[in-house]
N, C-alpha and C positions, 0 to 999 in steps of 0.2 A: 876312380871314385867308387865307393861301395854302392850297393843297390838301394840304400836308404836315400831319400830325397834330401839334399844338403840343407835346405832351409828348415827341416825338422830338427836339425842337430843344434842344441843350444850353444855348442862351441863354434858353429860355423860363422865365418866372417865374410864369406862371399868373395867373388872376384877371381878365384883360381881358374874357373872354367868360363870366364867372360860374363858370368851372371852378376846380378846386382850386389854391390858392396854394402853390406848392412852396417859396417862401421862408419860409413859416411852419412848415415841417416840418424839425426839427433833424436827423432821420435820413434826409433825402432825399440819395441818393448823388450827385445832380447838383450842380455848383458854380456860383456866380455869378461875375461878372468880378472882384469885390472879393476873393472867396474864392480865386480862382486866383492872385491876386497874393500872398496869404499863403502858399499852398501852394508857390509858386515858391521861396520862401526855405527850405522844408523838404525839397525834393527832393534825393535823393542824386545825386551827379554821376558816380559810377562804378558799373559793374555789380557789382563786389565789395561795394559798400555797399548794394545794393538788397536789402531783406529779403523773404523769402517767395518764392513762385513758383520753386522750385528747378529744375523741369523747363525752363521757358521761359528762365530765367536761364542755365542751363548750355548749352542749345542755341544761344541767341543769342550767348553768349560764344564758342562754337566757330566760328560763322559769321563773326563779326567778326575773331577772331584769325587765321583762315585767310585772310581777305581782306587783312589788314594784311601778312601774310607774303608774299602774292603781289604786294603793291603795287598792288592793283586795288580798285575799288569793290565792295562786297559785293552779293549778291542783294537784290532788293526785299523788304521786310519788311511783313507784315500782322499787326497785333495786334488781337485781338477779345476781348470780354468785357463784363460789366456796367459801368456807370459807377463811377468812383472807385477802380479797382483798380490804376492806375499805367500806363496806356497812354501818356499824354503824357510821364510821367517816363521811361519806357523809350525813347521817341523821342529825348528830349534826351540820354539816356545813349549812344545809338547814335552821335550826332554827336560827343559828347565822346570816346568811345573811339576813333573814327576820326580825331580831331583836325581835323574839318571843320566849317564853318559850317552852320547849319540854317535853312531857310526854312519858316515856319509859316503854314498857311492851313487852310481847312475846306471840306468839300463844299458846304454851303449858300452859301458865298461864290463858288463857281465855277458859274455858271448858263449860261455861254456858252463856246463853244470858244475864242473870242478871249481870255477871261480866263485860261484855262489856258495858251494859247500865249504870252501876255505873261510869265507866271511862268517857264515852261520856257526861253524864249529868254534869260532873264537869269541862269540858273543857272551857277555856276562848276564847273570840273572837280572831281569828287568830292563836291560839295555834297549835303546831305541835304534832301529835300523832305518835310515832314511834312504829311499830309492827314488832319485829324481829321474824324470822321463822313463817311468817304469814300463810304459808300453813298448819300449824299444829293447827289452830283454829278449834273449834267444828263446826259442820254444822249449829247448831242453831245460834251461834254467827256470822258466816259468813252471814247468811240471814239478821240478824239485821244490820250488817255493810253495806250491799248493800244499804239499805234505807238511812242510816245515811250519807254515802258518796255522794249519788246522791241528796237527798232532804233535808238533814240536819235536820232530825227528826227521832225519834224512837217511837215505839208504846209500851207503858208499859201496860202489861196485869195485871188487878186486878181481883182477884177471880179465881174460878175454875169451870170447867164444863159449862153447859148451861148459867149460870149466869155470866160468865167471861166477862169483859169489857176491851176494848183496849183504853187507853188514850194516844192521841198523845202528844209528848213532843218535842217542837221546840228546835233546837240546834244552837249555834253560828257557823258561818262559820269557819272551821278548815281545816287543811291539814294532810292527812294520808301519812306517809312514810312507806311503807312496804318493808321488806327485806326477801329474800328467797334464799336458796341454791338449791331448787327443784321447779322451776317455773312450771314444767309440772304437779305438783300436785295441782296447784291452779285451782279452777273451773272457767270456762269461764266468768260467770257473774261477778265474783270478779275482774278478770283481766281487764274486759272492763270498770270498774269504774276508773281505773287509767289513768289520762291524759298523763302521761309521764312514759315510761318504759326504764330503762337503764340497760344494761348487762355489768358487769365488767369483764374485761379480765385479763389474767395473765400478769404480768409486765415483761418487758425486763430488762437486766442487768443494763443498763444505768439509768433507773428510780429507780431501787433498790439501786444503788450507791448513788443517790441523797437522797433517804429516809434514808439510813444508815448514811450518813454524818450529816444530821439533827438530827437523833436520838443520834449519838455519842456526838454531841455538847450539846444536852439537858441533857444527862446523865453524862456529864463530863468525857467522855471516850477519851483518847488520841489515835488516830488512824491515820495511813498514808493511802495513796491512794491504795497501793498494797494490804494491809490487807482488806480494805473495799471492793475492787473489788473481792477479793477471796471469801469473805463471800457472796457477792451478787450473784456470779456465782453459788453458791451451794444452793441457797434459793428457788429453785423450782418455781420461778416467783411469790412468795407470800410475801408481806411485813411483815405479822405476823411472818412467819418463819425467815425472814431476821433479824428482831429485836431480836428474841429469840436467834439465833445463835450469834449475836453480843454480847449479854449479857454473853453467855457461853464462848466465846473467851476472853471477858474481864476478866471473872473469872480465866481462865487459865493464862492470862498475869499477873494478880495480884499475883497469887500463885507461878507460875513457871518462869515467865518472868520479864521484867522490867517495867510493867504496860503499855507498848505500844502494841497496836493491829497492828502488822505489818504482813507481808506475812508469816514469820515463825510461829508466834503465831497463825495466822488463820489456817494454814495447820495442825499444831500439835494439836491445841485445837479441831478442827473439827474431826481429826482422833481419838481423845480420845472419842468423842461422836458418832463414827461410821458413820459419814457423809462423803461420798467420793466425788470425783471431780465433779460428776454429780448431787450431792444432794441425792443420794440413801443412805438408811440406812440399818440396819441389815435385816429387813423384806424384803425390796426390793431385796437385793442381794440374800437372801435365796430363793426367788421365781425364780430368774434367774438361780441360781446355780442348783436348782432342775430340771428346764426345760432342761438345757443344759447338765449337767453331768449325771443325773439319767434317763432322758427320751429322750436323743438324740435330744433335741430341740423341741419335741412335734410333733403333737398335743397331749395334755393330758387334761382330764376333770378337771373341777374345784375342785370336791370333792377329786380326787386323788392328785391333786397338793396341796390342803390344808393339807391333811394327811402328805404329804412329808415334808412340812415346819413346821408341828406341830401347825397349827392355824386353826380356824374355816373358813369354806368356805366363809362366809359373810365378814370376816375380810380381806381375800385375795382380794375379789372382790371389796370391798368398800374403803379399806385403801391403798392397794398397787397398784392395777391394773390401776387406772386412770392415775397416773403419768407415769407408765411404758408404757402404750399405747400412751400417749401424746408424750413421748420422742422417740417413735419408737423402743422400746426394745422388746415388745411382741405384738402379734396381736391375736384378738379373731376370731376364725373360727367356722363353724358349728360343727366341730369335737372336738373342745377344744382350749386351749391356745398353741401358738407356739412362740418360741424365734426367733428373727430376727438375721441377721448377726451382727448388732450393739451390741446385747446382748452378743453374743459369744466374740466379740472383747473386750467388756468392762470387761469381766471376764479374759481376757488374753488368750483366747482360739482361735483356728483356726476354722472358721465356715465350716461345711461340704459343699460339692458341692451342688448347687441347693437350699440352704437355703434361706428363704424369705429375701428380702431387703425392708427396710422401713425407711422413713425419719421422723424426729420429726414433729408433727403437728404444724401449725402456732399458735401463742399466741391467735389470734382472732378466736376462734372456738366455736361452739355450742355443741360440743361432751360432755362437762362436765357440762352442765347446770343443770343436774340432772333430 
């Protein structure tokens, strides 16, 4: 396995080294190749149809409209935020709004400067280059991208050693749209080349209801408001999870119900897939159960907690903890992880006297920018 941590790879499905199998987790915000094909049919094509993210949508709309009125390519765009919030969708919308083609690649696919040079030299005037997981590009490719984004040229090195010659190659003006789940890993020189940076936040239930209604109509799913709202409230603020849960509830309704996604179908179907009223799944509840029942609420170290739930420490830290912390169910302290009063109550237990009190973090937070 490469030096990159596998859970940072959007293509990783887990399981090969005994670690957690992400494909078995219905609330995992990362998507498989098959799921991306389904999502492609559900993506809005225009900015005005993009639900939620009003700040990013309005700012990006202004940048694109100004560029169209000038008749020039807009500044490069960087989109950051947790998986499943719509970064790829916005990249597609940028190209559609500009009326330009889009070239799609990813950071892990560009490990040599020659890989990037080949892509850049084939771009057309005004074309959009979408770089997913841009923080995972190689250092040599990053340095070439600096020059290409700022001066629209690359230097092609011919030969080796003292006789090597750099031949400058002029590039047409193009727009880079970069997407990252870990913006802190981007080197400062690369971040500075982006004229617009937008951070996508978790969605509230009302926006997810809008998304699910649209998805249900596109997929031909008969659903009522109560069923849609129930699914939205358990979707962890993430459209990708919401659409996945909608399809699973549809499956239940087709097999066991009357093909209608209503409140009863939503509750029964989601219970079958171990998604509770807060959107917690088996792993999340196992962490809370271990903290409260086995360790009296903590604090307990990450390694000990991982052994208690039968998972790797990295799995607990990167897969389960972010949502539990955001919902105010656990807190990280210098001595380890501790359960809050909300965690005790969610498990149907009475919190001990003096247990930590915590409220869910607001949806607009930098805590999970990675």
